[in-house]
Legacy VTK file of the C-alpha trace (Angstrom):
# vtk DataFile Version 3.0
C-alpha trace
ASCII
DATASET POLYDATA
POINTS 582 float
97.251 125.360 108.807
98.505 124.967 105.227
102.125 125.948 104.738
103.084 127.235 101.312
106.756 126.362 101.584
107.570 125.454 98.005
109.114 128.294 96.050
111.685 126.187 94.186
111.803 122.597 93.060
114.718 122.045 95.439
112.611 122.768 98.531
110.230 120.572 100.490
106.518 121.367 100.413
104.404 120.578 103.460
100.623 120.636 103.403
97.792 118.589 101.947
96.756 120.593 98.912
97.403 119.232 95.441
100.397 120.600 93.573
99.685 123.175 90.883
100.580 120.906 87.960
98.139 118.246 89.102
95.361 120.795 89.632
95.863 122.153 86.121
95.823 118.665 84.661
92.624 117.731 86.491
90.935 120.913 85.231
91.926 120.106 81.623
91.078 116.457 81.966
87.606 117.272 83.277
86.730 118.741 79.880
87.831 115.503 78.176
85.758 113.447 80.618
82.746 115.672 79.924
83.032 115.023 76.181
83.490 111.299 76.753
80.330 111.154 78.869
78.380 112.984 76.137
79.415 110.283 73.664
77.684 107.797 75.969
74.618 110.083 76.125
75.332 111.011 79.742
74.725 114.739 80.113
75.965 116.864 82.979
77.636 120.148 83.749
81.388 120.402 84.146
81.085 120.756 87.923
79.092 117.489 87.967
81.769 115.441 86.193
82.789 112.537 88.446
86.398 111.991 89.427
87.097 108.369 88.467
90.279 106.518 89.437
91.484 103.177 88.075
93.670 101.119 90.415
96.002 98.370 89.241
97.062 95.890 91.914
100.316 93.978 92.188
101.005 90.579 90.691
104.227 90.675 88.661
103.900 90.054 84.931
100.309 88.928 85.467
99.444 92.415 86.735
101.444 94.129 83.996
99.664 92.274 81.200
96.308 92.310 83.009
96.335 96.092 83.369
97.348 96.483 79.726
94.420 94.302 78.634
91.998 96.224 80.849
93.130 99.636 79.569
92.932 98.465 75.950
89.347 97.326 76.477
88.438 100.581 78.230
89.792 102.370 75.160
87.879 100.107 72.764
84.659 100.690 74.704
85.181 104.456 74.687
85.625 104.622 78.447
89.315 105.438 78.890
88.742 109.172 78.520
86.369 109.018 81.489
89.289 108.184 83.797
90.876 111.003 85.823
93.595 109.049 87.670
95.547 105.843 87.056
97.384 104.472 90.081
99.405 101.292 90.415
101.326 98.989 92.714
104.097 96.535 91.880
103.542 94.785 88.512
100.876 97.277 87.409
103.555 99.951 87.584
105.570 98.007 85.003
102.653 98.514 82.609
102.295 102.201 83.496
106.018 102.792 82.975
105.783 101.288 79.487
102.837 103.514 78.595
103.741 106.882 80.092
107.165 107.078 78.478
105.228 107.810 75.263
103.391 111.101 74.885
99.642 110.743 74.280
99.859 106.972 74.614
96.094 106.483 74.665
95.821 107.707 71.065
98.096 104.875 69.852
97.312 102.233 72.450
96.811 99.359 70.037
100.242 99.912 68.492
101.822 100.280 71.907
100.151 97.082 73.082
101.610 95.184 70.125
105.069 96.582 70.853
104.884 95.677 74.541
103.661 92.148 73.769
106.450 91.642 71.250
109.028 92.899 73.729
107.814 90.686 76.566
107.567 87.563 74.426
110.608 87.949 72.166
112.831 90.621 73.690
115.951 90.247 75.787
118.536 92.338 77.589
122.156 91.243 77.307
123.980 90.180 80.443
126.612 92.771 79.571
124.055 95.600 79.686
122.634 94.322 82.983
126.081 94.389 84.549
126.852 97.822 83.140
123.602 99.165 84.546
124.366 97.734 87.969
127.791 99.356 87.940
126.230 102.660 86.931
123.884 102.532 89.919
126.792 101.667 92.193
129.157 104.348 90.930
126.796 107.302 90.448
124.924 107.550 93.737
125.619 107.457 97.444
123.055 104.895 98.576
123.370 101.372 97.193
120.950 98.582 98.160
119.378 95.342 96.998
116.941 97.379 94.903
119.800 98.350 92.567
120.768 94.694 92.172
117.154 93.580 91.758
116.353 96.272 89.161
119.491 95.791 87.058
119.669 91.995 87.076
116.117 90.738 87.588
113.499 93.343 86.633
115.320 94.238 83.406
115.182 90.544 82.499
111.457 90.334 83.290
110.297 93.472 81.445
112.932 92.908 78.739
114.319 96.447 78.699
116.472 98.916 80.598
114.298 102.005 80.754
116.505 104.994 81.563
113.774 107.614 81.224
113.309 109.766 84.338
109.967 110.168 86.100
110.044 113.960 85.619
110.292 113.437 81.835
106.670 112.269 81.924
105.493 115.790 82.765
104.836 116.513 79.121
103.503 113.055 78.332
100.284 112.793 80.343
98.550 115.933 79.007
95.697 113.940 77.473
95.890 110.923 79.767
94.786 109.965 83.288
97.113 111.471 85.900
99.652 108.744 86.841
100.417 107.834 90.471
103.084 105.241 91.280
103.080 103.935 94.840
105.551 102.418 97.310
105.757 102.344 101.097
108.282 103.679 103.579
109.481 100.503 105.251
110.376 102.302 108.477
107.273 104.490 108.761
104.523 103.042 110.949
101.992 105.875 111.075
101.788 106.813 107.369
103.817 104.444 105.191
101.946 105.287 101.969
104.294 107.051 99.575
103.275 108.274 96.122
105.417 109.220 93.141
104.019 111.320 90.309
105.843 113.090 87.475
105.526 116.303 89.495
105.888 115.472 93.182
106.708 112.584 95.490
105.705 112.273 99.112
103.573 110.854 101.888
99.975 110.598 100.686
98.236 111.106 104.027
100.757 113.132 106.066
101.252 115.774 103.399
105.005 116.266 102.901
106.274 116.394 99.321
109.325 117.092 97.200
109.785 117.677 93.486
110.150 114.224 91.933
113.326 115.242 90.125
114.909 115.835 93.549
113.621 112.711 95.305
116.752 110.853 96.396
118.929 113.958 96.674
120.233 114.972 100.086
118.220 117.526 102.064
118.602 119.264 105.383
115.991 121.469 107.012
113.902 121.363 103.865
116.685 122.559 101.517
118.595 120.452 99.017
122.276 120.317 99.955
123.601 117.644 97.606
122.406 116.443 94.212
121.900 112.784 93.420
120.970 111.431 89.984
117.217 111.418 89.487
116.010 107.823 89.657
115.263 106.232 86.315
112.216 104.146 85.454
114.090 100.849 85.688
114.997 101.609 89.299
111.413 102.704 89.994
110.137 99.443 88.519
112.584 97.574 90.732
111.521 99.582 93.766
107.831 99.045 93.069
108.111 95.449 91.919
110.141 93.598 94.526
107.251 91.952 96.377
106.795 89.406 93.596
109.328 87.194 95.332
109.870 86.071 98.877
113.409 86.384 100.215
114.256 82.806 99.263
113.011 83.332 95.701
114.938 86.587 95.313
118.128 84.916 96.481
117.531 81.941 94.209
117.021 84.241 91.212
120.147 86.266 92.016
122.145 83.095 92.551
121.119 82.077 89.040
121.545 85.453 87.350
124.865 86.783 88.703
126.969 84.003 87.131
125.196 84.709 83.821
126.377 88.310 83.905
129.917 87.316 84.857
130.221 84.476 82.349
129.736 83.919 78.651
126.362 82.138 78.511
125.858 79.389 75.945
122.801 81.320 74.786
122.537 85.072 75.168
118.800 84.768 75.665
117.124 82.596 78.261
115.180 79.590 77.059
111.570 79.492 78.143
109.976 76.330 79.407
106.346 75.355 79.029
105.245 77.135 82.193
106.914 80.386 81.251
109.780 80.045 83.707
113.355 80.693 82.652
116.026 78.033 82.329
119.716 78.739 81.759
122.923 76.827 81.170
126.428 78.076 81.879
129.561 77.552 79.873
132.885 77.298 81.713
133.952 80.571 83.288
135.544 82.873 80.751
135.639 86.470 81.865
134.738 89.001 79.207
137.767 91.114 78.441
135.637 94.152 77.631
133.870 94.115 80.977
135.241 96.663 83.396
137.141 95.086 86.255
135.278 97.216 88.788
131.873 95.781 88.146
133.269 92.263 87.861
134.618 92.660 91.392
131.324 94.063 92.661
129.252 91.338 91.021
131.570 88.624 92.263
131.319 89.866 95.841
127.536 90.124 95.550
127.394 86.580 94.199
129.647 85.353 96.986
127.285 86.800 99.581
124.244 85.265 97.884
125.895 81.835 97.672
126.712 81.979 101.381
123.142 82.863 102.380
121.633 80.125 100.194
124.333 77.733 101.461
125.737 76.880 98.049
129.320 76.113 97.088
131.143 79.455 96.501
133.940 78.091 94.305
132.607 79.785 91.142
132.965 83.202 92.776
136.211 82.439 94.584
137.843 81.250 91.359
136.542 84.322 89.532
137.923 86.597 92.255
141.305 84.805 92.114
141.546 85.833 88.450
140.599 89.419 89.290
143.167 89.590 92.091
146.119 88.593 89.896
148.825 91.219 90.170
147.416 92.698 93.377
149.688 93.183 96.390
148.891 90.854 99.305
145.720 89.350 97.779
143.409 87.511 100.201
143.970 83.801 100.516
141.147 81.585 99.297
139.369 80.807 102.585
137.963 77.470 101.455
139.864 74.308 102.288
136.890 72.001 101.767
133.651 71.759 99.795
130.492 73.480 101.012
129.367 77.054 101.756
131.473 79.701 103.475
130.828 80.610 107.090
129.756 84.157 107.956
133.112 84.756 109.640
135.034 83.590 106.566
132.830 85.755 104.336
133.325 88.886 106.440
137.109 88.461 106.595
137.380 87.721 102.896
135.151 90.687 101.965
137.309 93.084 103.980
140.464 91.767 102.293
138.921 92.186 98.847
137.857 95.744 99.708
141.454 96.489 100.726
142.783 95.035 97.466
140.392 97.259 95.465
140.445 100.324 97.710
139.801 102.693 94.791
136.457 100.944 94.252
135.276 100.543 97.837
136.908 103.185 100.011
134.093 105.349 101.333
131.677 104.199 98.630
129.524 101.960 100.821
130.168 103.787 104.059
126.979 104.621 105.964
128.522 107.901 107.192
129.967 109.418 104.059
131.125 113.008 104.186
128.993 115.563 102.353
132.180 117.180 101.031
133.654 114.172 99.216
134.717 114.864 95.659
133.887 112.223 93.011
137.416 110.761 93.016
138.760 111.599 96.464
137.680 109.905 99.664
138.440 111.402 103.071
138.960 109.757 106.438
141.196 106.892 107.409
141.282 104.310 104.627
141.118 101.368 107.005
138.027 102.814 108.687
136.069 103.579 105.510
137.029 100.245 103.952
135.872 98.372 107.035
132.591 100.262 106.914
132.246 99.486 103.211
132.783 95.785 103.830
130.318 95.755 106.717
127.724 97.680 104.718
128.000 95.255 101.815
127.436 92.394 104.240
124.506 94.186 105.890
122.757 94.769 102.545
122.191 91.017 102.279
122.097 89.804 105.880
119.747 92.617 106.984
117.845 92.562 103.677
118.168 96.299 102.911
116.049 97.641 100.031
115.354 101.059 98.544
117.726 103.214 100.587
117.507 106.898 99.660
118.263 110.187 101.355
115.435 111.481 103.540
114.207 114.819 102.224
112.564 115.494 105.609
115.857 115.217 107.497
116.198 117.731 110.329
112.859 119.405 109.571
109.995 120.188 111.921
106.755 118.975 110.365
103.506 118.663 112.263
102.035 115.170 112.039
105.313 113.445 111.101
106.937 111.117 113.625
110.074 112.830 115.067
112.119 109.666 114.484
111.454 110.044 110.758
112.616 113.651 110.789
115.886 112.708 112.489
116.798 109.963 110.015
119.270 110.772 107.222
117.920 108.011 104.967
114.692 106.114 104.366
114.078 102.622 102.986
111.317 102.415 100.363
109.874 99.090 99.222
107.098 97.585 97.131
103.734 98.686 98.557
102.399 95.203 97.874
104.280 93.998 100.951
101.751 95.906 103.058
98.775 96.322 100.759
98.492 95.018 97.201
96.389 97.863 95.807
97.087 101.635 95.809
93.825 102.765 97.429
95.382 105.331 99.736
96.892 107.333 96.884
93.374 108.116 95.610
91.711 108.351 99.017
93.475 111.647 99.681
90.636 114.024 100.524
92.017 116.638 98.124
91.584 114.321 95.114
87.859 114.080 95.800
87.403 110.715 94.089
83.804 109.691 93.363
84.386 106.280 91.804
87.232 103.792 92.232
87.607 100.986 89.702
89.750 98.384 91.428
91.379 95.969 88.975
92.594 93.185 91.219
95.252 90.876 89.790
95.943 89.087 93.088
95.768 85.301 93.256
95.414 84.091 96.841
92.325 86.034 97.946
90.511 88.137 95.310
88.901 90.294 98.018
91.791 90.782 100.434
92.683 94.239 99.113
89.186 95.689 99.392
88.476 94.152 102.816
91.859 95.342 104.080
91.227 98.856 102.788
87.833 98.995 104.501
89.408 97.974 107.822
92.283 100.450 107.506
89.954 103.282 106.520
87.815 102.612 109.579
90.887 102.974 111.808
92.026 106.107 109.975
88.502 107.592 109.814
88.621 107.819 106.023
85.223 107.369 104.289
84.997 103.974 102.590
81.916 101.867 101.767
81.032 98.684 103.604
82.371 95.561 101.922
80.151 92.495 101.972
80.775 89.484 99.734
78.566 86.359 99.873
80.555 83.480 101.447
80.083 81.193 98.451
81.685 83.809 96.152
84.921 84.191 98.089
86.420 81.196 96.295
84.286 81.547 93.173
84.210 85.297 92.589
82.048 87.039 90.020
83.563 89.516 87.575
82.013 92.745 88.878
81.224 93.998 92.388
79.870 97.346 93.521
80.386 98.571 97.079
78.678 101.807 98.085
76.628 103.395 100.840
74.923 106.678 101.665
77.985 108.270 103.252
80.572 110.531 101.614
82.590 107.472 100.658
83.426 106.879 97.000
81.702 104.068 95.126
84.081 101.140 94.663
83.870 98.772 91.701
85.958 95.679 92.329
87.011 93.430 89.429
88.921 90.182 90.215
91.076 89.151 87.243
90.296 85.430 87.284
86.656 84.829 88.176
83.886 82.306 87.756
82.551 84.186 84.726
85.595 84.508 82.473
87.262 81.288 83.712
84.060 79.201 83.709
84.781 77.319 86.906
88.545 77.039 86.353
89.783 79.951 88.470
92.445 77.897 90.243
93.723 76.442 86.977
94.238 79.897 85.480
96.000 81.069 88.618
98.430 78.177 88.422
99.216 79.035 84.822
100.149 82.616 85.734
102.205 82.329 88.902
103.416 85.537 90.519
107.157 84.857 90.343
107.431 84.127 86.652
110.036 85.770 84.461
108.685 84.978 80.992
105.340 84.646 79.220
104.965 83.197 75.741
102.964 84.971 73.010
100.083 82.593 73.672
100.111 83.231 77.415
100.125 87.000 76.910
97.329 86.846 74.348
95.149 84.694 76.599
95.711 86.941 79.593
94.945 90.115 77.641
91.678 88.513 76.572
90.683 87.484 80.115
91.368 90.964 81.499
89.537 92.600 78.607
86.456 90.417 79.069
85.995 91.769 82.579
85.598 95.259 81.135
83.715 94.316 77.957
81.006 92.285 79.699
80.414 94.959 82.329
80.510 98.132 80.271
76.834 98.940 80.823
77.043 98.184 84.564
79.974 100.562 84.851
78.154 103.326 82.971
75.131 102.757 85.180
77.204 103.490 88.294
78.658 106.599 86.652
75.123 107.860 85.938
74.100 107.263 89.550
77.059 109.279 90.809
76.212 112.157 88.488
72.569 112.100 89.585
73.733 112.250 93.190
75.911 115.259 92.359
73.010 116.964 90.632
70.796 116.389 93.659
73.440 117.847 95.963
73.891 120.893 93.719
70.114 121.400 93.548
69.943 121.269 97.330
72.597 123.958 97.609
70.825 126.226 95.126
LINES 1 583
582 0 1 2 3 4 5 6 7 8 9 10 11 12 13 14 15 16 17 18 19 20 21 22 23 24 25 26 27 28 29 30 31 32 33 34 35 36 37 38 39 40 41 42 43 44 45 46 47 48 49 50 51 52 53 54 55 56 57 58 59 60 61 62 63 64 65 66 67 68 69 70 71 72 73 74 75 76 77 78 79 80 81 82 83 84 85 86 87 88 89 90 91 92 93 94 95 96 97 98 99 100 101 102 103 104 105 106 107 108 109 110 111 112 113 114 115 116 117 118 119 120 121 122 123 124 125 126 127 128 129 130 131 132 133 134 135 136 137 138 139 140 141 142 143 144 145 146 147 148 149 150 151 152 153 154 155 156 157 158 159 160 161 162 163 164 165 166 167 168 169 170 171 172 173 174 175 176 177 178 179 180 181 182 183 184 185 186 187 188 189 190 191 192 193 194 195 196 197 198 199 200 201 202 203 204 205 206 207 208 209 210 211 212 213 214 215 216 217 218 219 220 221 222 223 224 225 226 227 228 229 230 231 232 233 234 235 236 237 238 239 240 241 242 243 244 245 246 247 248 249 250 251 252 253 254 255 256 257 258 259 260 261 262 263 264 265 266 267 268 269 270 271 272 273 274 275 276 277 278 279 280 281 282 283 284 285 286 287 288 289 290 291 292 293 294 295 296 297 298 299 300 301 302 303 304 305 306 307 308 309 310 311 312 313 314 315 316 317 318 319 320 321 322 323 324 325 326 327 328 329 330 331 332 333 334 335 336 337 338 339 340 341 342 343 344 345 346 347 348 349 350 351 352 353 354 355 356 357 358 359 360 361 362 363 364 365 366 367 368 369 370 371 372 373 374 375 376 377 378 379 380 381 382 383 384 385 386 387 388 389 390 391 392 393 394 395 396 397 398 399 400 401 402 403 404 405 406 407 408 409 410 411 412 413 414 415 416 417 418 419 420 421 422 423 424 425 426 427 428 429 430 431 432 433 434 435 436 437 438 439 440 441 442 443 444 445 446 447 448 449 450 451 452 453 454 455 456 457 458 459 460 461 462 463 464 465 466 467 468 469 470 471 472 473 474 475 476 477 478 479 480 481 482 483 484 485 486 487 488 489 490 491 492 493 494 495 496 497 498 499 500 501 502 503 504 505 506 507 508 509 510 511 512 513 514 515 516 517 518 519 520 521 522 523 524 525 526 527 528 529 530 531 532 533 534 535 536 537 538 539 540 541 542 543 544 545 546 547 548 549 550 551 552 553 554 555 556 557 558 559 560 561 562 563 564 565 566 567 568 569 570 571 572 573 574 575 576 577 578 579 580 581
């Protein structure tokens, strides 16, 4: 039975119904869709308007630019106002974040596209600002993880901005746009990992347990907020949603390259871009910036030391930097290295604990996994040696156990039907890029309450252009969620066409599947285009962005009439059903 538990934004809401803000938006948006259909000479009543969702898959910058090109072409073809929902995973979310920070973005999409292209091709974020942002994440909230490091040092460098807007600020910005749904997964949830974030609510898509998005990350107990945490900003969300673009080795390699850049004075403030779009850097001799706060220098140096140990690189850069930071400290740790080569795990652990003791004001209690709820901002309780040891061990665990996206669990100590009891007992949850499990956000729009009639799947994946739709069909069968049968001719699995329609006579939505690089727009050179736009790529040139926008747009432009044909069929089906009920 539905439980109407939400009376305040600081309380948890359980149940499957849509939140009131979303329902109001859908009702308003339906009128816009009706007018858009009339412009295409498709006539229907308001209750026959189809609910159409556009999905953007993952794929790093390729997905970000690909979704932008697709949306621009939908706008040019007069189809964007037919879309009810826009949902993304990973790199597609980077595009959505850039759009939804502007009110009524669809009315100025061409200008926004130009601004985004200019930013991606020519923009930069200073190493100083990256380090400051990392320190802000570390100092302002209780739960620190690799996501904070990834967002501040890597994602900001990829998207060329530090976006400090909050998700709840978008509530006034999507009035005339498709309703935005950002998606991640709960890394420790096996039964229903699908987690959606909208400007209004965040929660488990299928289980039905939600919290006001402005409170997501704050500490809850028994469904009530007991401790505020800063609302996550869009840079952190982009880091959370866009971490699958690199395997562990690639993440470590990127961090190993970036951390010294933040600590040192680079020869060039902006990275040089090579012919493939990758980033190359060169370091000047270590010269610590006098204006940089000592606290974040210490934190960055320790983080770099841990990365260098895991990738088995010489740690002398970080040890020498730490020696400078430790000058004047009582009983500073002795440099553990007596020979060349990486540090051992034992040496690293001992050295980390000593550093934490030397900077107790920075680390005492801050990284402890069992922090008191009553701690004041500047006073830490408990035995110093205990909390410092925990801080050192937690810092080590973040890297050795590969901990991402740690946030307080808003379901802690609740009783919720359909939620695994182990989830309800946990004080924190770990959220990660949904692309690690499924590279397209199907399950956000397959919620029964959203009543989606047509899904337009824009697939920016490289390895297998049909993996997402096949995987969804298999998962839906297990979960007993209506989804059409997927059948692709064997010869097209390596040479895909640019437009597929999957549908049947059940209650399942029609699915239009559009692979980014296909045999139509790439003219037999699908593999070549994929190699040009690799997933872990931190920079695109103007030419690369322009070419990719064109490829993505062609997939929409060439299939406009096919798309409208499917919309007409859905409306006819609705009319038939309504006539049968009359």
